[in-house]
N, C-alpha and C positions, 0 to 999 in steps of 0.2 A: 838583714834585719839586725838591729843592735840588741845586745844582751840587756835584759831588764834587771836592774839592781834593787828596785823597791816596788813591791806590789801591795796596794791597799785599795779599799773601797769606801767611798763616801756615799753611804746608802741614800737612795732616792725614795721619796714617799710612794707607797703603793707597790714597791718591788720587794719580793720575798727572797729571791735568789738571783745571783748575777755572776757571769763568767768573765774573768779578766780577759781583755781583748787580745792579749799577746801570750804565746806559750813558749817564747824564747827566754828561758831562765838560766840561772847559773847556781852553782853550789854555794855561792855567797849572797844570793838574793835575800833581801830583807822582806819578810812577809809580816805586814802589820795588820792585826785584827782588832777592830774596835769593840767596845762594850756592846753586848747584845748580838754579837756575830760569832760565827764559826767558819773556818776555812778548810778546804780539802784540796789535795793534789790528785789529779786523775791522769793516769798514763795507761793507755791500751786496756781500758776497762778496769784497771786496778785503782783502788781508792786508798789514799794515804791521809790519815787525819783521824779525828778533827784537830785543828789548831784553834785553841781558845783565845780570848782577848789578850793582847800583848804583842811584842815584837819577836819574831822567830827568824833565825838564820838557817837557810836551807843548806846545811852542812852535813855531810855523811858521817862526821864524827859525832854530831848530836843526834842524827837520825840514820842509823846504820841501814835501815830498810831501804834508803835511797840507793845505796851502793848495790844492793841485790836487785832492786827493781830497775835501776837505770844504768847499772854497770859503770859507775863513775869512779875516777881516782880521787885521792884525798887532796885535790887541788882545785883551783877555780876553773871549772870547765862548764861550757854551755850544755844545756839539755832542754828538751821540749816536754812540757807537761801543762795541762790545763789547771787553772786555779779557780775554784768555785767558792763564792762567799754565800753564806746562808744567814738571813736575819731571823733570829729566834724570838725577838721581842714581839709583843702583841700587836696585831693589826686590827684596829677597831673600825666599826662603821663601814663594813663591806656590804654593799647593797645587794639585795636579791629580790626576785619577783617572778611570778608566773606570767610569761609573755602571752601564752594562749590560755583561755579560760579552761578550768577543770569542770567537767560535767558531773554533778552530784545530785542525788535525789533528796529533796527536803523531807525529813521524817514526819513533820507535822502536817504539811499540805499535800504530800505525795505528788510533787511535780519535779521534773528535772530542771536544774538551774545551772547556768554557767557561773563559776566562782573564780575570782582572782584574789591572790594574797601577795602582800609586799612586806618587806622588813629589812633588817640588817643583822650582822653578826660579827663577832671578833674571831681572830684566828691566831694560833701560835704554832711554831714548829717544835715538836717534842723529840723527834729523832731525826737529826740532820742527815745522817748517812742514808737512812731509809728513804727520807724525802728526796734526796739526791738521786738515788737509784731508781725509785719508782716513778717520779713525775717529770724530772727535768729533761732527760734524754738529750736531744741535740739542740734544744732551745738556747739562745744566748742569754735569756733572762726569763724569770718566772714571776709574773705580776699577780696582784689580787684579781684583776680581770680575767687573766688566764685561768686562775684557780676556779673562779666562779663559773666560767664556761666549761671547764673540765668536769666539775661536779654538778652541773646544772640538772642533768637527768636524775641523779641520785637525790638532790635536794627537792625537786618538784615531786618526785615519787613519794618521798617521806611526808611532804606537806599534804598531798592528796590523801594518803593513808591515814594520817593522824587526824585531819579534819573530819573525814568520813567516820573514823572510829569514835571520835568524841560525840558527834551528833547522833550516832546510832546508840551509843551507850547511855547518853543523857537525854535522848529524845528532844533535842533542841533544834529549833528551826535555824536555817542558814541566815535568816534575816535577824536573828537575835544573838549572834555570836560575839558581838563587840565586847561585852563584859568578860568573856572567857578566853581572850587571845593570849593572856599570860599562861594559863594552864596548857593551852595547845602548844605554845612556844617551848615550854619545858619538855613536853613529850617529844617534839621534833628534835630538840637539841640532844636529848639522851640517845636517840636513834642515830643521829649523825655522828656523835662522838664515837659510838661503837663501830660504825661503818668506815670512818675515816682514819681510825687508829692504825690500820694496816699500811697507810701511806705516810706515817710519821707526822701527821698534823692532828690538831684537836680544835673543835669548835667551842667558842666561849661567848657568853652574853648573846645568845641567839634570841632575837626579838621578832614578833609578828606585829607590824604596825597597823595593818588593816586587812580585813577579810570582807570583800564586797561582791555583789552580784552585778551582772551586766544589765543596767536599767533599760537598754534598748532592746533586749530580748523580748519577744512577744509574750512568752509564758510569764516572765517576771512582771511585765507591764500589766497583764491581766490580773495577776495576783495582787499587785499593789492597789489597783482600782477596787478590787473586791474587798480588800482589807479597809480601804478608806470608806467605802459604802457601809460596811458593817459598823465601823466606828461612828459614823454619822447616825445610823439607825439606833445604836445604843444610847447616844446622846439625846436623840429626840424621843426615845421611849417606845419604839415599836419594832416588830420583827420583820423578817424578809417576806413572809406570807402576806402580812398586812400591807407592806409596801407594794408588792405586786398587785394586790387588790386595788389599792388606791391608783396605781398607774393605769390599770384597765378601766376604772371608772372615769378617770380623766380623759383617756383616749376615746371612750364612748361618748362622753359629753361634748368633745370637740369635733365629733364626726357628724357634720350637718347633713350628710346625704343618707344617713341610715333611716330606715322606715320603722314603723311601729313594731313589726314582727321581729326585726333585728334587735331593736332596743329591748323588747321583752325578753328575747333569748339571752342577751347580755345581762339583763337584770336578774334573770333566774339563775344563770351561771354564777354571777357575783354573789347572789344570796347564799348559794350552797358553799362557795369558797370562803365567804367572810363570816358565815354564821357562827362558827365556833369561836373565832378570834374576837368578833364584836360582842358576842354574848358573854364571853368570859371577861371582856374588858369593861362592861358596864358596871357602874357602882354608884352609890349615893342616891340622890332623889330619883333618878331615872329608873334604877333597878327596883326601888321601893314602889314606884308608881306601877311598873309592869306587874309586880307581885300582887298589888292590891287589885288590879283589874282582872288578873287571872283567878284570884281567890273569891272576890266579892262582886265582880262585875256582872253586867247583863249582856246576853247575846241576842242580837236582833234576829227575829224569826224570818225576816224578809231577806236581808243581805248577809246575815251571819257575822256582822261586824261586832267587835267587842266594845262595850260601853261601861262607864262607871256604875257603881251600885245605885247611886241616887239619880241617874239619868232618866228623864221622862220621855224623851224622844231620841231616836237613833241619830247619832252624829253623822252617819254616813248617808242614810236614805230618808230620814225623817219619820220612820214608822213609830207609832205610839208604843212605848215600852212600859206604860203604867200597869198593865195587867200581868207583866212578867215579874216573877219573884226572883230574889237573889239566889243563885245556885248554892247548894251546900257543898262543903269540901268533899263529900263522898262522890259528888257528881263530876269533880274535876279529873283531869288526866295528868299523870306524871310522866315526863320524858324519860325513856330508858337510856338515853345517851348522856344527858347532863343533869337529870333529876329535877328540872324546872317544872313548876306547877302550871297547868294550862286549863283553859275552859273545857267543859265537857264536849263542846262541838268543834273544838280546834282541830284542824287537819295537820298543821305544822307547829312545831315547838316554838314558843316565843323566845326561848333562851338561846337555842343553837340552830333552829331552822330544820331540824330533822323531821321526817314524816312521822305522824302519830297514827 
């Protein structure tokens, strides 16, 4: 193998460290280091350097440590040593992501959700010798992809911890994290800088581009449907209990095979379920009419139907009501549940349907 007289590295994109492919050097070899790089000689586990930007002659007169390390005379003699180049400049836009979903409990809805997060970060080498000793080992090169794979477990762990910490401390749903990705990214970056400092590298410009849930997950799909239904009910102006009551009424009306007994049972059940909501929801002329009938109306002695105060005959059975006088307020009943005023003969409250 020929003796190498010039050693240099034209750095490739995405490569953080690179080993010169030949180790057959001489004491007159010219080592050329470009701006943003540092170089090291490695012989039998011993590291010599760093060599900063510029041209360096591997001469034992200039670097006496060579003579001791390599046992060289003061003449042009071949020797073997690895030459490593380290790129110290920033590497931006290194992609990261959680390949497998992270299972987290939503603090607002109390359901477990699979969460994925994606983003990018920048990286720089702060201690080349430490980086060389800790990470490179026997690899011929160390790329951004190699670094991402090496620290994948550390990164995903910090992402999970910081997202869980944020939603717990701020009681924020996983479905509402989009406006807060910047704050979460700052917390993750601070922890990664601390943990990676022992490897001679630092994280910069750490960004969380998205935090999303797996929409195909059954729990997430059910929650999405429930939130959509709630939004629809709020727009239409009724609550869940009323919606369920309407659904039951619609189902009963469409059941052609149901008999009178079944219809009556459904009607009684719906009366109890809807009494409170419908009674509280009445307003305007209808509520005024009910109040007038309860206070000044006439009760039929035959069928006990409630009629208006000026009624001459019962609207339900036709019984003559002219001999019946309008009851005084003292004869009326007040509901203990909703406070509505009822006729003295009323068995159920006209306001909420509660038994009197």
